[in-house]
C-alpha positions in Angstrom: 0.0 0.0 0.0 1.2 3.5 -0.8 2.8 5.1 2.3 1.9 8.6 1.1 -1.8 7.6 1.2 -1.4 6.1 4.6 0.3 9.1 6.1 -2.0 11.7 4.6 -5.2 9.9 5.6 -4.2 8.3 8.9 -7.1 9.9 10.7 -9.9 8.9 8.3 -12.6 6.9 10.0 -15.7 5.1 8.8 -18.0 8.0 9.5 -15.9 10.3 7.3 -15.8 7.7 4.5 -19.6 7.5 4.7 -19.9 11.3 4.5 -17.6 11.4 1.5 -19.4 8.6 -0.3 -22.8 10.1 0.3 -21.6 13.5 -0.7 -20.4 12.2 -4.0 -23.7 10.3 -4.6 -25.6 13.5 -3.9 -23.7 15.7 -6.4 -25.1 16.0 -9.8 -23.7 17.3 -13.1 -26.4 20.0 -13.2 -25.4 21.4 -9.8 -23.5 24.6 -10.5 -21.5 24.4 -7.2 -21.4 22.3 -4.0 -22.8 25.3 -2.2 -26.2 24.6 -3.7 -26.2 21.0 -2.3 -27.7 21.8 1.1 -30.8 23.3 -0.6 -31.5 20.3 -2.8 -33.6 17.1 -2.5 -30.3 15.1 -2.9 -29.1 16.6 0.3 -32.3 15.6 2.1 -31.6 12.1 0.9 -28.0 12.3 2.1 -29.1 13.3 5.6 -31.7 10.6 5.8 -29.2 7.9 4.5 -26.4 9.0 6.8 -28.7 8.9 9.9 -30.2 5.5 8.8 -26.7 4.0 8.4 -25.2 5.4 11.5 -28.1 5.4 13.9 -27.4 9.1 14.5 -29.9 11.9 14.2 -27.9 14.8 12.7 -29.7 17.8 11.4 -29.1 19.2 7.9 -26.8 21.8 9.4 -24.8 19.3 11.4 -24.3 17.0 8.5 -23.3 19.9 6.2 -20.8 21.1 8.8 -19.4 17.6 9.0 -19.2 17.3 5.2 -17.4 20.6 4.9 -14.9 19.5 7.6 -14.3 16.2 5.9 -13.8 17.9 2.5 -11.6 20.7 4.1 -9.4 18.3 6.0 -8.6 16.0 3.2 -8.5 16.9 -0.5 -10.9 15.0 -2.8 -8.1 13.5 -4.9 -6.4 12.2 -1.7 -9.7 10.8 -0.5 -10.2 9.1 -3.8 -6.7 7.6 -3.7 -7.4 6.3 -0.1 -10.7 4.7 -1.2 -9.0 3.1 -4.3 -6.2 1.7 -2.1 -8.8 -0.1 0.0 -11.0 -1.1 -3.0 -13.9 0.9 -1.8 -16.1 1.9 -4.8 -17.2 5.5 -5.1 -19.0 7.7 -7.6 -16.6 9.8 -9.7 -16.9 13.6 -9.3 -19.2 15.0 -12.0 -17.4 16.7 -14.8 -18.4 20.4 -14.5 -22.0 21.5 -14.3 -24.1 23.5 -16.6 -26.6 26.2 -15.9 -30.2 25.0 -16.3 -32.3 26.9 -18.8 
């Protein structure tokens, strides 16, 4: 296993992995920026799925804060490398969005 991946993501835990995976699932190519995610039905689904899988009862705000912390702490490319190194499947980041008509 790549030592760079291990050293850069030593603190990643299952909860953070779940947040990242659900975040990627919630993104859509039509979303102009991730800042719009908390106001979307996809985020409602993300919150419900996170709470269902963890048994927690986070509010939308709490999950958004957690997601931002996860994304701020570890760059997305490093997170992807970490998941690949452990054979954890994930949705690729959408290639740019477009403005709806």
